[in-house]
Structures are given as C-alpha cells and as structure tokens.
N, C-alpha and C positions, 0 to 999 in steps of 0.2 A: 577200819577196825570195827566200827559200830555195825556195819552191814554183816560182817563175819559173825559177830555175836548173835545178831538177830537171826541169821540163817541157821546157825548152829542150834539155837534154842528151838526153832521151829522143827528142825530135823529130829532133835531129841524128843520133843513132844509127840511127833508123828510116830516115832519108833515105839515109845512107851504106850501110846494109845492104840495103835494099829496091830501091834504084835505082843499082846499080853500073855499068850499061851507059852507053855514051857517048850524049849527046844532041846532036842536030843543032840548029843555030841556027834553022833554019826551023821546026822543031817547037816550040821554046821560044817563038819569037815568035808562032806560031799560038795556043799556049796562053795567052800573055799577052794577045793581042788578044781572044780569046774571053772571058777573065776580065774584061777591061775592058768589053767590050760588055755582058756579062750584069750586071755591077755597075751600069753606067750605066742599063740598062733597068730594073733593080730600083729604083734610086733615083728614076727618072722616074715609074714607076707608083705607088710609095709616096707620092711627093709629090702626084701627080695625085689619087689617091683620098683622101688625107688632106685636101686642099683641098676636094674635092667634098663630103666628109662634113661638114667644118666649115661650108661654105656652106649645106648642107642644114639642119644644126642651127641655124645663125644665122637662116635664113629661117623655120623653124618656130617658133623662140622669139619672133621679132619678131611673127609672126602671132598667137601666143598672147597676147603682151603687148597687142597692138592690140585683140584681142577682149575681153580682160579689162578694159582701160581704158574701152572703149565700154560694156560692161555696167555697170561701176561708175558711169559718168556717167549712163546712163539710169536706173539704180536710184536714184541720189541725186536726179535730176530728178523722178522719180515720187514719191519720198518727201517732198520738200520743196515740191512745187507744191500750193498750196491749192485744194481744190475740184475738181480735175481727176482724175477716176477713170474709167479706161477699162474696168476689169474689174469684174465684179459680185462682191460679197462672198460668201464661202462660207457657205451656210446651215448652221445648227447642227442636227445630227441626234442626237436623244437615244439612238438605238440604239448609237452609238459609245461605247466605254468611256471616252474622255476627257471626255465631257460628262455621264457618269453621276455623280450626286451621292450615291448610296447606297453605304454601305460593305458589303463582303461579310460574311457571318456569321463569328464568331470560330472558330478551330479547336477541336476537341474537347479536353477535358482528359485527360491521361494519368495514370493512378494509379501 
C-alpha cells in the first residue's frame, strides 16, 4: 500500500509539472478515442491469435492421438493374431556383435 501511494504521488507530480498548459476538450476526446481504439484492436488480435493457436494445438494433438491409437491397435492385432505373419523374420547374421557367443580376451594384468 505504501508503494502504491508513493507511485501515485510521483505520477501526480509529474502530471502537474509536465503538463501545465490548458487542454482542449477535442484533443482530450481524440486521445481517449485513439486509446480505446488501440486497446480494442489489441484485445481483438490477442483473442484471435490465442484461439487460432489453441485450435492448432488441439488439432495436432488429436491427430497424434488418432495415429497413436491406430498404431497400438494394429500392433496388438498383429501380435495376438495366430499364424498370420506378413513380414519375414530377420535372419541372424553371426557377424553382428549381438549374435557372437565368444567372449573377448581378458585385459592384461598390471603389476
């Protein structure tokens, strides 16, 4: 509350010292009209693009969920259907390290 009073007094001092000349009613209404116009345009565009981005995220999220659920369904159908195999099994190649059954030699002993 103390900060608010301090800021309010500083603003009022600045207004009275920096703007001592008389203001016309037309100038004040023009300023008020422009302020209202710019505030309404700002609110409009913020709302517009916030809704667009929300719709974009929702659409992409639902597409991702649909793709994921389809793949899970297809994977479970392939896993639990007996005897139906569309893909050939991968042949084992002994040159790969994962199929090698020999152990490497032990490291040398340090004295």
